matplotlib code that plots the C-alpha trace (Angstrom):
import matplotlib.pyplot as plt

x = [47.0, 45.0, 43.2, 42.4, 40.9, 38.9, 37.8, 36.4, 34.9, 32.8, 32.0, 30.6, 28.7, 27.2, 26.0, 27.4, 27.8, 23.9, 23.2, 25.2, 23.7, 20.3, 21.1, 22.3, 19.0, 17.2, 18.7, 18.3, 14.3, 13.8, 15.3, 12.6, 9.9, 11.0, 10.7, 7.6, 6.1, 7.8, 7.1, 3.8, 1.7, 2.8, 1.7, -1.8, -2.3, 0.2, -2.1, -4.6, -1.6, -0.9, -2.2, 0.6, 3.5, 7.0, 8.7, 6.0, 7.8, 7.8, 10.4, 11.4, 14.3, 17.0, 15.4, 13.5, 10.9, 9.9, 6.3, 5.3, 8.4, 7.9, 4.1, 4.8, 7.7, 4.9, 2.7, 5.3, 6.4, 2.8, 2.3, 5.7, 4.3, 1.3, 2.8, 4.9, 2.1, 0.2, 3.4, 4.0, 0.5, 0.6, 3.6, 2.1, -0.8, 0.6, 3.6]
y = [-19.2, -22.2, -20.5, -17.5, -19.4, -21.6, -18.2, -17.1, -20.2, -20.1, -16.5, -17.4, -20.5, -19.3, -16.0, -14.1, -10.8, -11.1, -11.6, -8.6, -6.5, -7.5, -7.0, -3.3, -2.9, -4.1, -1.8, 1.4, 0.1, -0.3, 3.7, 4.9, 3.1, 4.5, 7.9, 7.4, 6.1, 8.8, 12.0, 11.2, 8.5, 8.9, 12.9, 11.5, 9.3, 10.8, 13.6, 10.7, 9.5, 12.7, 10.8, 8.3, 10.1, 8.4, 9.1, 7.0, 4.1, 1.6, 1.7, -1.6, -1.2, 0.1, -0.9, 1.4, -0.1, 2.4, 1.3, 4.6, 4.2, 0.6, 1.3, 3.8, 1.7, -1.3, 1.3, 2.4, -1.2, -2.1, 0.6, -0.2, -3.7, -2.5, -0.4, -2.9, -5.5, -2.8, -2.3, -6.0, -6.6, -3.9, -5.3, -8.7, -7.8, -5.7, -7.9]
z = [-14.0, -12.9, -9.9, -12.1, -15.0, -12.3, -10.8, -14.3, -15.2, -11.9, -12.5, -16.0, -15.0, -11.9, -13.5, -10.6, -12.7, -13.3, -9.7, -8.7, -11.4, -9.8, -6.7, -7.6, -9.5, -6.5, -4.2, -6.6, -7.0, -3.1, -3.0, -5.5, -3.8, -0.4, -1.9, -3.5, -0.1, 1.9, -0.4, -2.1, 0.2, 3.6, 3.5, 2.8, 5.8, 8.5, 9.7, 10.7, 12.9, 14.9, 17.9, 17.6, 19.4, 17.9, 21.4, 23.0, 25.0, 27.6, 30.0, 31.7, 34.2, 31.9, 28.8, 26.7, 24.0, 21.6, 20.6, 19.0, 16.6, 15.9, 15.2, 12.6, 11.1, 10.7, 9.2, 6.6, 5.8, 5.3, 2.9, 1.1, 0.5, -0.7, -3.3, -4.6, -5.0, -6.8, -9.3, -9.5, -10.2, -12.9, -14.6, -14.6, -16.4, -18.8, -19.5]

ax = plt.figure().add_subplot(projection="3d")
ax.plot(x, y, z, "-o")
ax.set_aspect("equal")
plt.show()
C-alpha cells in the first residue's frame, strides 16, 4: 500500500487532476477557436487568396516543398492568433 499512498499523495500535492482538466479544456477551446476561424472568419478573406494555389510547390530532386499550403496555413495561424488575442483581451478587460 506504500506505493499507492505515495502515488495519491503525489497526485494531490502536485494538483495533477487540475492540470489534466486544464489540458482537456484547452483542447476543447482549440477545437472551438478552429471552428470559429474555419467556418466564420476564413470565408471572409479566402476569396482574396484564390491566387495562392495550395498545390504550389518547389521540387528539388525527390523533395517537394509545398509552399502554397504552408503560406495558407501560416495565414490561418495568424488569424487564430489574432482571434485568441481579441478574446483574451476582451476577457481581461471585463474580468
